[in-house]
LOMARVO-700398 format. One record per atom (N, C-alpha, C): x, y, z; residue number from 1. Coordinates in nm, 3 decimals. Layout:
<sites>
c1:c2:c3:i
X:Y:Z:NUM
...
</sites>
This chain:
<sites>
c1:c2:c3:i
20.697:16.203:22.225:1
20.643:16.067:22.246:1
20.643:16.038:22.396:1
20.536:15.976:22.444:2
20.525:15.949:22.586:2
20.621:15.840:22.629:2
20.648:15.838:22.760:3
20.736:15.734:22.817:3
20.676:15.596:22.800:3
20.543:15.586:22.807:4
20.473:15.459:22.789:4
20.496:15.405:22.649:4
20.487:15.497:22.550:5
20.508:15.457:22.412:5
20.651:15.411:22.388:5
20.745:15.478:22.455:6
20.885:15.440:22.441:6
20.912:15.302:22.500:6
20.840:15.264:22.605:7
20.862:15.136:22.673:7
20.802:15.018:22.598:7
20.705:15.042:22.509:8
20.636:14.932:22.442:8
20.729:14.842:22.360:8
20.821:14.897:22.276:9
20.913:14.809:22.201:9
21.002:14.726:22.292:9
21.042:14.786:22.406:10
21.128:14.715:22.501:10
21.054:14.594:22.557:10
20.928:14.617:22.597:11
20.848:14.507:22.653:11
20.823:14.399:22.549:11
20.796:14.444:22.425:12
20.771:14.349:22.317:12
20.894:14.262:22.291:12
21.011:14.325:22.290:13
21.136:14.250:22.268:13
21.163:14.154:22.383:13
21.131:14.196:22.505:14
21.152:14.110:22.621:14
21.063:13.987:22.614:14
20.934:14.009:22.576:15
20.842:13.895:22.562:15
20.889:13.802:22.451:15
20.936:13.860:22.342:16
20.984:13.779:22.230:16
21.103:13.694:22.271:16
21.197:13.756:22.345:17
21.315:13.682:22.391:17
21.275:13.568:22.485:17
21.177:13.597:22.574:18
21.130:13.495:22.668:18
21.065:13.379:22.595:18
20.982:13.413:22.494:19
20.917:13.309:22.415:19
21.018:13.226:22.337:19
21.123:13.293:22.289:20
21.228:13.221:22.216:20
21.299:13.122:22.307:20
21.323:13.167:22.432:21
21.389:13.077:22.527:21
21.302:12.956:22.555:21
21.170:12.982:22.571:22
21.077:12.870:22.593:22
21.077:12.777:22.473:22
21.077:12.836:22.353:23
21.078:12.756:22.232:23
21.203:12.673:22.220:23
21.318:12.735:22.253:24
21.445:12.661:22.248:24
21.445:12.546:22.348:24
21.388:12.572:22.467:25
21.383:12.467:22.569:25
21.296:12.351:22.526:25
21.181:12.382:22.465:26
21.092:12.276:22.419:26
21.156:12.198:22.305:26
21.223:12.267:22.215:27
21.288:12.198:22.104:27
21.397:12.103:22.154:27
21.472:12.150:22.255:28
21.578:12.066:22.312:28
21.519:11.943:22.380:28
21.406:11.965:22.453:29
21.339:11.853:22.520:29
21.282:11.755:22.418:29
21.221:11.809:22.313:30
21.165:11.724:22.208:30
21.274:11.644:22.139:30
21.388:11.708:22.113:31
21.501:11.640:22.049:31
21.553:11.527:22.137:31
21.563:11.553:22.268:32
21.612:11.451:22.362:32
21.515:11.334:22.369:32
21.384:11.362:22.366:33
21.283:11.256:22.369:33
21.289:11.170:22.243:33
21.310:11.237:22.129:34
21.320:11.162:22.003:34
21.444:11.074:22.003:34
21.553:11.129:22.052:35
21.679:11.052:22.058:35
21.662:10.929:22.146:35
21.600:10.948:22.264:36
21.578:10.835:22.354:36
21.486:10.731:22.291:36
21.382:10.777:22.221:37
21.291:10.684:22.155:37
21.364:10.600:22.051:37
21.457:10.662:21.981:38
21.535:10.589:21.881:38
21.626:10.486:21.947:38
21.691:10.524:22.056:39
21.781:10.430:22.125:39
21.703:10.315:22.188:39
21.587:10.344:22.248:40
21.503:10.238:22.303:40
21.455:10.144:22.192:40
21.422:10.202:22.077:41
21.378:10.122:21.962:41
21.490:10.032:21.913:41
21.613:10.084:21.911:42
21.727:10.003:21.868:42
21.746:9.883:21.960:42
21.733:9.905:22.091:43
21.743:9.795:22.188:43
21.637:9.689:22.158:43
21.514:9.733:22.134:44
21.406:9.639:22.102:44
21.434:9.563:21.973:44
21.489:9.631:21.874:45
21.522:9.565:21.747:45
21.627:9.456:21.767:45
21.729:9.485:21.847:46
21.833:9.385:21.871:46
21.775:9.262:21.941:46
21.681:9.286:22.032:47
21.617:9.174:22.104:47
21.526:9.095:22.010:47
21.446:9.165:21.933:48
21.345:9.100:21.849:48
21.402:9.043:21.719:48
21.491:9.117:21.655:49
21.537:9.082:21.521:49
21.684:9.040:21.513:49
21.762:9.076:21.613:50
21.904:9.046:21.607:50
21.982:9.160:21.541:50
22.112:9.158:21.561:51
22.197:9.266:21.510:51
22.196:9.272:21.358:51
22.213:9.159:21.292:52
22.229:9.157:21.146:52
22.106:9.211:21.074:52
21.988:9.190:21.131:53
21.864:9.231:21.062:53
21.816:9.370:21.106:53
21.890:9.433:21.196:54
21.850:9.566:21.242:54
21.908:9.673:21.150:54
21.820:9.745:21.083:55
21.858:9.855:20.994:55
21.809:9.987:21.052:55
21.859:10.097:20.997:56
21.811:10.227:21.043:56
21.662:10.244:21.012:56
21.618:10.189:20.900:57
21.476:10.196:20.865:57
21.390:10.121:20.966:57
21.436:10.005:21.010:58
21.363:9.927:21.109:58
21.359:9.999:21.243:58
21.471:10.058:21.281:59
21.476:10.132:21.408:59
21.379:10.250:21.403:59
21.378:10.322:21.291:60
21.286:10.435:21.276:60
21.141:10.389:21.286:60
21.112:10.274:21.227:61
20.976:10.219:21.233:61
20.938:10.184:21.377:61
21.029:10.119:21.448:62
21.004:10.084:21.589:62
20.984:10.210:21.674:62
21.063:10.312:21.644:63
21.058:10.435:21.723:63
20.938:10.523:21.688:63
20.878:10.497:21.572:64
20.766:10.579:21.529:64
20.809:10.717:21.484:64
20.929:10.725:21.424:65
20.979:10.853:21.374:65
21.004:10.842:21.224:65
21.014:10.956:21.158:66
21.040:10.956:21.014:66
21.186:10.922:20.987:66
21.213:10.883:20.861:67
21.353:10.857:20.823:67
21.435:10.985:20.836:67
21.371:11.100:20.809:68
21.442:11.227:20.821:68
21.484:11.255:20.964:68
21.393:11.230:21.059:69
21.426:11.249:21.201:69
21.536:11.154:21.244:69
21.528:11.031:21.194:70
21.631:10.932:21.225:70
21.768:10.979:21.174:70
21.772:11.025:21.052:71
21.898:11.068:20.992:71
21.950:11.196:21.057:71
21.859:11.279:21.107:72
21.900:11.402:21.176:72
21.980:11.369:21.301:72
21.932:11.270:21.376:73
22.000:11.233:21.500:73
22.118:11.139:21.475:73
22.101:11.047:21.383:74
22.204:10.946:21.356:74
22.219:10.929:21.204:74
22.318:10.994:21.145:75
22.331:10.993:20.999:75
22.372:10.860:20.937:75
22.412:10.763:21.020:76
22.453:10.633:20.966:76
22.419:10.523:21.067:76
22.422:10.399:21.019:77
22.394:10.285:21.108:77
22.497:10.276:21.218:77
22.624:10.298:21.185:78
22.728:10.285:21.287:78
22.715:10.396:21.391:78
22.659:10.512:21.352:79
22.639:10.621:21.448:79
22.538:10.580:21.555:79
22.428:10.518:21.513:80
22.328:10.476:21.611:80
22.380:10.358:21.692:80
22.459:10.271:21.632:81
22.519:10.160:21.706:81
22.610:10.212:21.815:81
22.692:10.309:21.779:82
22.785:10.369:21.876:82
22.707:10.429:21.993:82
22.599:10.500:21.962:83
22.519:10.564:22.067:83
22.449:10.461:22.155:83
22.396:10.355:22.094:84
22.321:10.257:22.172:84
22.414:10.172:22.260:84
22.538:10.152:22.217:85
22.633:10.080:22.302:85
22.657:10.159:22.431:85
22.677:10.288:22.420:86
22.697:10.372:22.539:86
22.569:10.382:22.622:86
22.456:10.386:22.554:87
22.326:10.392:22.622:87
22.304:10.265:22.705:87
22.335:10.150:22.647:88
22.321:10.023:22.718:88
22.421:10.013:22.834:88
22.539:10.066:22.814:89
22.641:10.066:22.919:89
22.587:10.132:23.046:89
22.530:10.250:23.032:90
22.477:10.322:23.147:90
22.351:10.254:23.201:90
22.265:10.208:23.112:91
22.141:10.144:23.153:91
22.166:10.018:23.236:91
22.258:9.936:23.192:92
22.284:9.808:23.260:92
22.341:9.829:23.399:92
22.431:9.926:23.415:93
22.484:9.955:23.548:93
22.374:10.006:23.640:93
22.290:10.092:23.587:94
22.180:10.148:23.667:94
22.081:10.038:23.708:94
22.048:9.950:23.616:95
21.954:9.841:23.646:95
22.011:9.746:23.750:95
22.140:9.716:23.738:96
22.204:9.626:23.836:96
22.200:9.686:23.976:96
22.237:9.812:23.988:97
22.238:9.876:24.119:97
22.097:9.885:24.178:97
21.999:9.910:24.093:98
21.860:9.916:24.140:98
21.813:9.781:24.194:98
21.847:9.675:24.124:99
21.805:9.541:24.166:99
21.876:9.496:24.295:99
22.003:9.534:24.310:100
22.083:9.481:24.420:100
22.083:9.568:24.546:100
22.056:9.697:24.532:101
22.062:9.786:24.646:101
21.961:9.745:24.754:101
22.011:9.737:24.877:102
21.924:9.704:24.990:102
21.922:9.558:25.026:102
21.978:9.472:24.941:103
21.979:9.328:24.972:103
22.076:9.300:25.086:103
22.196:9.359:25.078:104
22.297:9.340:25.181:104
22.305:9.469:25.263:104
22.228:9.476:25.372:105
22.226:9.596:25.456:105
22.347:9.597:25.549:105
22.425:9.705:25.552:106
22.547:9.708:25.634:106
22.521:9.697:25.783:106
22.400:9.734:25.829:107
22.369:9.727:25.972:107
22.302:9.595:26.010:107
22.293:9.500:25.915:108
22.233:9.370:25.943:108
22.332:9.258:25.921:108
22.282:9.136:25.916:109
22.369:9.020:25.893:109
22.350:8.971:25.750:109
22.453:8.904:25.698:110
22.446:8.850:25.562:110
22.387:8.709:25.573:110
22.255:8.701:25.568:111
22.187:8.574:25.586:111
22.182:8.496:25.455:111
22.147:8.368:25.466:112
22.133:8.287:25.345:112
22.019:8.341:25.257:112
21.913:8.390:25.323:113
21.800:8.445:25.249:113
21.843:8.566:25.165:113
21.931:8.649:25.224:114
21.980:8.766:25.151:114
22.067:8.723:25.033:114
22.150:8.621:25.055:115
22.234:8.570:24.946:115
22.146:8.518:24.833:115
22.043:8.443:24.869:116
21.954:8.390:24.765:116
21.883:8.502:24.689:116
21.841:8.606:24.761:117
21.776:8.718:24.693:117
21.871:8.783:24.592:117
21.999:8.788:24.628:118
22.096:8.848:24.536:118
22.113:8.762:24.411:118
22.109:8.630:24.427:119
22.123:8.540:24.312:119
21.998:8.549:24.224:119
21.882:8.554:24.287:120
21.757:8.568:24.211:120
21.755:8.701:24.135:120
21.807:8.806:24.199:121
21.813:8.937:24.133:121
21.910:8.932:24.015:121
22.020:8.859:24.031:122
22.116:8.844:23.921:122
22.053:8.771:23.803:122
21.968:8.674:23.832:123
21.899:8.601:23.726:123
21.797:8.692:23.657:123
21.725:8.772:23.735:124
21.633:8.868:23.676:124
21.708:8.966:23.586:124
21.820:9.013:23.635:125
21.904:9.107:23.559:125
21.949:9.046:23.426:125
21.982:8.918:23.430:126
22.033:8.849:23.311:126
21.925:8.820:23.206:126
21.802:8.848:23.240:127
21.692:8.827:23.145:127
21.626:8.957:23.100:127
21.685:9.070:23.139:128
21.629:9.199:23.100:128
21.664:9.229:22.954:128
21.579:9.306:22.885:129
21.606:9.339:22.745:129
21.744:9.401:22.722:129
21.789:9.482:22.816:130
21.920:9.546:22.801:130
22.032:9.443:22.796:130
22.020:9.338:22.879:131
22.120:9.232:22.882:131
22.119:9.155:22.750:131
22.001:9.118:22.704:132
21.988:9.042:22.580:132
22.041:9.123:22.462:132
22.004:9.249:22.454:133
22.048:9.334:22.344:133
22.199:9.351:22.343:133
22.256:9.374:22.462:134
22.400:9.395:22.469:134
22.477:9.270:22.428:134
22.429:9.155:22.469:135
22.500:9.032:22.434:135
22.477:8.993:22.287:135
22.372:9.041:22.229:136
22.355:9.028:22.085:136
22.466:9.106:22.013:136
22.496:9.225:22.066:137
22.604:9.306:22.009:137
22.741:9.241:22.034:137
22.762:9.188:22.153:138
22.889:9.121:22.183:138
22.913:9.003:22.090:138
22.809:8.923:22.067:139
22.823:8.807:21.979:139
22.856:8.851:21.836:139
22.788:8.956:21.789:140
22.813:9.004:21.654:140
22.952:9.064:21.639:140
23.002:9.125:21.747:141
23.134:9.190:21.741:141
23.248:9.092:21.717:141
23.225:8.965:21.744:142
23.330:8.865:21.725:142
23.375:8.859:21.579:142
23.282:8.883:21.486:143
23.316:8.874:21.343:143
23.290:9.005:21.269:143
23.263:9.111:21.342:144
23.237:9.242:21.280:144
23.338:9.341:21.335:144
23.442:9.370:21.258:145
23.552:9.454:21.306:145
23.505:9.595:21.342:145
23.411:9.649:21.265:146
23.362:9.784:21.291:146
23.289:9.790:21.425:146
23.204:9.691:21.450:147
23.132:9.684:21.578:147
23.228:9.657:21.693:147
23.324:9.570:21.670:148
23.423:9.539:21.773:148
23.498:9.664:21.817:148
23.532:9.750:21.721:149
23.603:9.874:21.753:149
23.518:9.965:21.841:149
23.387:9.959:21.823:150
23.296:10.041:21.903:150
23.278:9.985:22.043:150
23.264:9.854:22.054:151
23.220:9.793:22.180:151
23.334:9.747:22.271:151
23.452:9.722:22.218:152
23.559:9.662:22.299:152
23.600:9.751:22.416:152
23.619:9.879:22.391:153
23.657:9.969:22.499:153
23.548:9.986:22.603:153
23.425:9.992:22.558:154
23.310:10.006:22.647:154
23.296:9.882:22.736:154
23.320:9.766:22.678:155
23.309:9.641:22.753:155
23.412:9.635:22.866:155
23.535:9.678:22.837:156
23.638:9.678:22.941:156
23.602:9.774:23.054:156
23.550:9.890:23.018:157
23.509:9.987:23.118:157
23.391:9.935:23.199:157
23.297:9.867:23.131:158
23.181:9.812:23.200:158
23.223:9.708:23.303:158
23.317:9.622:23.267:159
23.362:9.518:23.360:159
23.415:9.580:23.488:159
23.493:9.686:23.476:160
23.549:9.752:23.594:160
23.439:9.818:23.678:160
23.349:9.887:23.611:161
23.242:9.956:23.684:161
23.142:9.858:23.745:161
23.118:9.749:23.676:162
23.024:9.648:23.725:162
23.077:9.584:23.853:162
23.206:9.551:23.855:163
23.266:9.492:23.975:163
23.268:9.593:24.089:163
23.297:9.719:24.058:164
23.295:9.823:24.160:164
23.154:9.839:24.218:164
23.053:9.829:24.134:165
22.914:9.838:24.180:165
22.880:9.721:24.271:165
22.927:9.601:24.234:166
22.902:9.482:24.317:166
22.964:9.498:24.456:166
23.085:9.552:24.461:167
23.151:9.572:24.590:167
23.078:9.677:24.672:167
23.020:9.774:24.605:168
22.949:9.882:24.674:168
22.817:9.835:24.734:168
22.745:9.748:24.665:169
22.612:9.706:24.713:169
22.619:9.585:24.806:169
22.739:9.526:24.820:170
22.756:9.414:24.913:170
22.867:9.445:25.014:170
22.837:9.533:25.112:171
22.939:9.578:25.207:171
22.994:9.469:25.299:171
22.921:9.358:25.317:172
22.970:9.252:25.405:172
23.089:9.177:25.345:172
23.101:9.180:25.213:173
23.214:9.112:25.150:173
23.335:9.204:25.158:173
23.435:9.165:25.236:174
23.550:9.252:25.259:174
23.671:9.214:25.175:174
23.697:9.085:25.164:175
23.816:9.039:25.093:175
23.796:9.054:24.942:175
23.884:9.130:24.880:176
23.870:9.159:24.737:176
23.875:9.033:24.652:176
23.967:8.943:24.685:177
23.980:8.821:24.604:177
23.856:8.733:24.616:177
23.794:8.732:24.733:178
23.675:8.649:24.754:178
23.555:8.708:24.679:178
23.535:8.839:24.687:179
23.422:8.898:24.615:179
23.444:8.892:24.465:179
23.571:8.898:24.421:180
23.600:8.879:24.278:180
23.556:8.740:24.233:180
23.588:8.641:24.315:181
23.552:8.503:24.282:181
23.400:8.484:24.284:181
23.334:8.543:24.384:182
23.188:8.533:24.395:182
23.122:8.601:24.275:182
23.173:8.716:24.240:183
23.120:8.790:24.125:183
23.133:8.709:23.996:183
23.251:8.653:23.973:184
23.274:8.576:23.851:184
23.186:8.451:23.847:184
23.173:8.386:23.962:185
23.091:8.265:23.969:185
22.947:8.295:23.927:185
22.890:8.401:23.981:186
22.752:8.437:23.947:186
22.742:8.491:23.805:186
22.834:8.580:23.770:187
22.829:8.647:23.641:187
22.837:8.548:23.525:187
22.936:8.460:23.528:188
22.954:8.367:23.416:188
22.846:8.259:23.413:188
22.802:8.216:23.530:189
22.694:8.116:23.533:189
22.564:8.174:23.478:189
22.531:8.294:23.522:190
22.407:8.357:23.477:190
22.412:8.390:23.328:190
22.528:8.436:23.282:191
22.540:8.468:23.140:191
22.519:8.344:23.054:191
22.584:8.234:23.093:192
22.568:8.110:23.017:192
22.427:8.059:23.020:192
22.364:8.067:23.137:193
22.228:8.017:23.152:193
22.129:8.104:23.073:193
22.148:8.236:23.078:194
22.057:8.327:23.009:194
22.066:8.312:22.858:194
22.185:8.285:22.807:195
22.204:8.277:22.663:195
22.172:8.139:22.606:195
22.142:8.044:22.694:196
22.105:7.909:22.647:196
21.955:7.905:22.621:196
21.913:7.976:22.516:197
21.770:7.997:22.496:197
21.697:7.874:22.442:197
21.770:7.772:22.397:198
21.705:7.655:22.339:198
21.689:7.539:22.438:198
21.740:7.554:22.559:199
21.732:7.442:22.653:199
21.588:7.421:22.699:199
21.557:7.298:22.731:200
21.423:7.265:22.778:200
21.414:7.283:22.930:200
21.293:7.305:22.980:201
21.267:7.321:23.123:201
21.361:7.424:23.185:201
21.373:7.537:23.120:202
21.471:7.637:23.161:202
21.445:7.691:23.301:202
21.319:7.723:23.333:203
21.290:7.781:23.464:203
21.318:7.681:23.576:203
21.285:7.554:23.553:204
21.310:7.450:23.653:204
21.460:7.432:23.675:204
21.536:7.429:23.568:205
21.680:7.411:23.578:205
21.746:7.536:23.636:205
21.693:7.652:23.604:206
21.747:7.776:23.660:206
21.730:7.778:23.811:206
21.615:7.732:23.860:207
21.592:7.728:24.005:207
21.696:7.638:24.073:207
21.728:7.526:24.010:208
21.828:7.436:24.067:208
21.966:7.503:24.072:208
22.001:7.574:23.967:209
22.129:7.644:23.963:209
22.132:7.756:24.067:209
22.020:7.825:24.085:210
22.013:7.930:24.187:210
22.037:7.872:24.326:210
21.980:7.755:24.352:211
22.003:7.687:24.481:211
22.151:7.655:24.500:211
22.213:7.602:24.396:212
22.355:7.564:24.403:212
22.443:7.687:24.422:212
22.415:7.793:24.346:213
22.493:7.916:24.358:213
22.479:7.977:24.498:213
22.358:7.971:24.552:214
22.337:8.024:24.688:214
22.424:7.950:24.789:214
22.426:7.817:24.779:215
22.509:7.736:24.870:215
22.658:7.771:24.855:215
22.702:7.785:24.731:216
22.843:7.815:24.706:216
22.881:7.953:24.759:216
22.792:8.050:24.741:217
22.822:8.186:24.788:217
22.821:8.193:24.941:217
22.729:8.122:25.004:218
22.727:8.118:25.150:218
22.857:8.057:25.202:218
22.903:7.950:25.136:219
23.028:7.885:25.176:219
23.146:7.981:25.159:219
23.147:8.056:25.050:220
23.253:8.154:25.027:220
23.252:8.263:25.134:220
23.132:8.311:25.166:221
23.119:8.417:25.265:221
23.162:8.368:25.403:221
23.121:8.247:25.440:222
23.159:8.192:25.571:222
23.309:8.169:25.578:222
23.368:8.126:25.467:223
23.513:8.108:25.461:223
23.584:8.242:25.482:223
23.534:8.346:25.417:224
23.594:8.479:25.432:224
23.580:8.527:25.575:224
23.464:8.505:25.637:225
23.438:8.550:25.773:225
23.536:8.485:25.872:225
23.568:8.357:25.849:226
23.663:8.287:25.938:226
23.804:8.345:25.924:226
23.838:8.385:25.803:227
23.971:8.442:25.779:227
23.987:8.579:25.843:227
23.874:8.649:25.857:228
23.879:8.785:25.912:228
23.831:8.788:26.058:228
</sites>
């Protein structure tokens, strides 16, 4: 038998192995895309329908996947809830850093305009689907022990990482106690304002609160600057 004939099975096996690797890579990518579509759909369901009315069937419908594909990735409702809580945890930190990065430049001054931009960005952040969906879960966890067990640890970790992110994107704030106070002032005000969905003239009243928060934060920053 010629050397060429002997090499043919080797080449065929090599091509087969290469094609298998490509197939495995595509399957992994397709699986990741399906998983993300399901998690994004769950977020939309929580925003549109609320936690209590969100079922695995509804999530599958929103995601445009079959019930079989849904069950393959998440065999139970609590499995998808667990995954989406962690998904929202990462998403919210990323969105916050994206909105806030560049507002407080370390080589510039902390102007009132920059402070106001940060407050406006915090208000934008508080109206994003990820924020609404997560707080829908937080509200439900108050009376749902199974959900509470899933979300309580993540919430504590988020609080720590969120404050660390705030300190990182606002380098002019040096005093830890002052930036803690500034963070809490904005965080709790925005959360309350965002969740008050039935109030009238919301945008007009939000603008007034943004003005007040800006003044308070400027006063806090000037107070800190005098101390240092």
